[in-house]
C-alpha positions as CSV (number, residue, x, y, z in Angstrom):
1,M,-5.5,-1.9,21.9
2,T,-6.4,-3.6,18.7
3,Y,-8.3,-3.0,16.2
4,A,-9.1,-4.4,12.2
5,I,-6.8,-3.0,9.2
6,P,-7.0,-3.7,5.4
7,F,-4.8,-7.3,5.2
8,D,-4.8,-6.3,1.1
9,Q,-5.6,-3.3,-1.2
10,A,-10.0,-4.0,-2.2
11,W,-11.8,-2.1,-5.5
12,S,-15.6,-2.6,-6.6
13,E,-16.6,-0.6,-9.5
14,I,-21.1,0.7,-9.4
15,E,-22.8,2.3,-12.0
16,I,-25.5,5.3,-11.6
17,K,-27.2,7.2,-14.3
18,K,-24.2,6.1,-16.5
19,S,-21.1,7.5,-14.0
20,R,-18.9,5.1,-13.5
21,F,-17.7,4.8,-9.6
22,I,-14.7,2.9,-9.1
23,A,-14.2,2.4,-5.2
24,Y,-10.2,0.8,-4.2
25,A,-9.6,0.4,-0.3
26,S,-5.7,0.7,1.5
27,H,-3.9,0.1,4.2
28,I,-1.9,3.4,5.5
29,K,-0.1,4.4,8.6
30,S,0.0,8.4,7.7
31,R,-1.1,10.8,5.2
32,E,2.1,11.4,3.4
33,A,1.5,7.1,2.2
34,G,-1.8,8.3,1.4
35,M,-1.4,11.1,-0.7
36,R,1.7,8.9,-2.3
37,W,-1.4,6.3,-2.9
38,L,-3.7,8.7,-4.6
39,A,-1.1,10.2,-6.9
40,D,-0.7,6.3,-8.0
41,I,-4.5,6.0,-8.7
42,K,-4.2,9.2,-10.4
43,A,-1.4,7.9,-12.7
44,Q,-3.4,4.8,-13.3
45,Q,-6.8,6.6,-14.3
46,P,-5.8,10.0,-16.1
47,N,-9.1,10.0,-17.7
48,A,-11.0,10.4,-15.1
49,R,-13.6,13.6,-14.2
50,H,-12.8,13.4,-10.1
51,H,-10.6,10.7,-7.9
52,C,-12.3,12.2,-4.5
53,W,-11.1,10.2,-1.2
54,A,-10.6,10.2,2.4
55,Y,-8.8,8.3,5.2
56,Q,-8.8,7.3,9.2
57,I,-5.2,6.6,10.7
58,G,-5.0,5.1,13.8
59,H,-7.5,2.9,16.2
60,P,-11.0,4.1,14.4
61,N,-12.9,5.3,17.8
62,C,-10.2,7.3,18.5
63,A,-8.3,8.2,15.5
64,I,-5.2,10.1,15.3
65,S,-5.8,12.1,11.9
66,A,-8.0,12.1,9.0
67,G,-8.8,13.9,6.3
68,M,-11.2,14.0,2.9
69,G,-11.1,15.4,-0.2
70,D,-13.4,16.3,-2.7
71,D,-11.2,16.8,-5.9
72,G,-13.7,19.2,-7.6
73,E,-17.0,17.8,-6.8
74,P,-19.3,20.0,-4.8
75,S,-18.1,20.2,-1.6
76,G,-19.2,18.1,0.9
77,T,-21.0,15.4,-1.4
78,A,-17.8,13.3,-2.4
79,G,-14.5,12.9,0.6
80,K,-17.6,13.8,3.3
81,P,-19.7,10.5,2.5
82,I,-16.8,8.9,2.2
83,L,-15.2,9.3,5.8
84,N,-18.8,8.5,6.8
85,V,-18.8,5.2,5.4
86,L,-15.2,5.3,7.2
87,Q,-16.0,6.2,10.9
88,H,-19.3,3.4,11.0
89,K,-17.0,0.6,9.9
90,N,-14.0,-0.7,12.8
91,V,-11.3,-0.5,11.0
92,G,-8.4,2.3,11.6
93,D,-5.1,2.7,9.0
94,I,-7.3,2.9,6.1
95,M,-8.0,4.9,3.0
96,I,-10.8,4.9,0.6
97,I,-10.7,7.3,-3.2
98,V,-13.5,6.8,-5.3
99,V,-12.6,7.8,-8.9
100,R,-15.7,9.1,-10.8
101,Y,-16.1,8.7,-15.0
102,F,-18.4,11.3,-15.6
103,G,-21.6,9.6,-17.9
104,G,-23.1,12.9,-19.1
105,I,-25.8,13.4,-16.6
106,K,-25.8,15.8,-13.9
107,L,-27.0,13.6,-10.3
108,G,-27.6,16.7,-8.1
109,A,-26.0,17.6,-4.4
110,G,-28.1,14.6,-3.0
111,G,-27.7,12.1,-5.7
112,L,-23.7,13.1,-5.5
113,T,-23.6,12.3,-1.6
114,R,-25.3,9.1,-2.2
115,A,-23.4,7.8,-5.1
116,Y,-19.6,8.4,-3.4
117,G,-21.7,6.6,-0.3
118,Q,-22.8,3.8,-2.1
119,A,-19.0,3.0,-3.8
120,A,-16.7,3.0,-0.1
121,Q,-20.0,0.5,1.2
122,A,-19.0,-1.2,-2.3
123,V,-15.4,-1.7,-1.3
124,M,-15.8,-2.3,2.3
125,A,-18.4,-4.6,2.1
126,I,-15.6,-6.9,-0.1
127,L,-12.0,-5.7,2.2
128,Q,-10.6,-8.4,4.1
129,T,-9.0,-7.2,7.7
130,E,-6.5,-8.7,10.2
131,Q,-5.4,-6.7,13.9
132,A,-3.3,-4.6,14.3
133,V,-0.5,-5.5,16.4
134,P,0.5,-2.7,18.5
135,K,4.6,-2.5,18.7
136,T,7.6,-0.7,20.1
137,Q,10.6,0.8,18.4
138,A,13.4,0.8,19.9
139,E,17.3,1.4,18.9
140,V,19.8,-0.8,20.0
141,I,23.7,-0.1,20.1
142,C,25.9,-3.5,19.6
143,D,28.9,-4.6,18.4
144,F,29.5,-5.5,14.9
145,A,29.7,-9.1,15.7
146,Q,26.4,-9.0,17.9
147,E,24.7,-7.7,14.5
148,Q,23.6,-11.3,13.1
149,P,22.9,-12.7,16.0
150,L,20.4,-9.7,16.8
151,R,19.1,-10.5,13.4
152,H,18.7,-14.2,14.7
153,W,16.7,-12.9,17.8
154,L,14.4,-10.1,16.0
155,S,13.2,-13.0,14.0
156,L,11.9,-15.2,16.7
157,V,9.7,-12.7,17.8
158,E,8.4,-11.0,14.9
159,G,10.6,-8.6,15.0
160,E,12.2,-6.1,12.4
161,V,14.7,-3.9,11.4
162,L,13.9,-0.9,10.5
163,S,17.6,1.2,9.5
164,I,20.9,0.2,10.8
165,H,23.8,2.2,10.6
166,Y,27.4,1.7,10.9
167,H,29.8,4.1,13.7
168,Q,31.9,3.0,16.6
169,A,29.3,0.3,17.0
170,V,26.4,-1.0,15.1
171,L,22.9,1.1,15.5
172,V,19.9,-0.5,14.8
173,T,16.7,1.4,14.8
174,I,13.7,-1.8,15.0
175,Q,10.6,-2.4,15.8
176,L,8.4,-5.4,17.4
177,P,5.4,-6.5,18.6
178,D,4.1,-5.4,22.5
179,S,3.8,-8.7,23.9
180,Q,7.6,-9.5,22.9
181,V,9.0,-6.7,24.3
182,E,9.6,-7.4,28.0
183,G,11.7,-10.6,26.6
184,F,13.6,-9.5,23.7
185,F,15.2,-6.5,26.5
186,D,16.4,-9.3,28.7
187,T,18.0,-10.8,26.4
188,L,19.6,-7.8,25.0
189,T,21.2,-6.8,28.7
190,A,22.2,-10.6,28.8
191,H,24.1,-10.0,25.9
192,Q,25.0,-6.6,26.9
193,C,23.8,-4.6,24.5
194,A,22.3,-1.2,25.0
195,F,18.8,0.2,24.2
196,K,16.3,2.8,24.1
197,I,12.8,2.5,23.8
198,I,12.0,5.5,20.9
199,D,8.3,5.3,20.6
200,K,5.6,3.0,22.8
């Protein structure tokens, strides 16, 4: 089941009562990747008062994982409105980080909730998306002489090598679009390469 994912990173900025809210949106595949990106944004914007965030991973209609963080703002006034925006956009595997530079005027809980929601809406309005392609991962065992042909066969079906290990034979972890699996495995069988699906 395909769904939209971010095509590239995007950012936008709004100002409310002298506070600057800079929103970033990016494609992430895991919470760990999201936390690494959050650390990068904090390093880029070290003088900001708050770095608030939310993400959802998987299909937007049934996300397998979601999370949020207020980073010092009153509970529920930052991460929750950002996540709420994500849940109403048909985009998955996405994280939004909103960086706030305090302008000296307190906004109150309602004002903060609206501001973080508006910042998230603003970056989603300019974010470009593409369709996620469902993929299958597999392990392939082949002879050393078959490594280069294997790489060639993968390139023909828009597949990729994820890892490779050399022992008595070559163990290659690959990933390719679901739509190409049957024909690709037929090719492997014809060339006497062993394989097994490890993730579907």
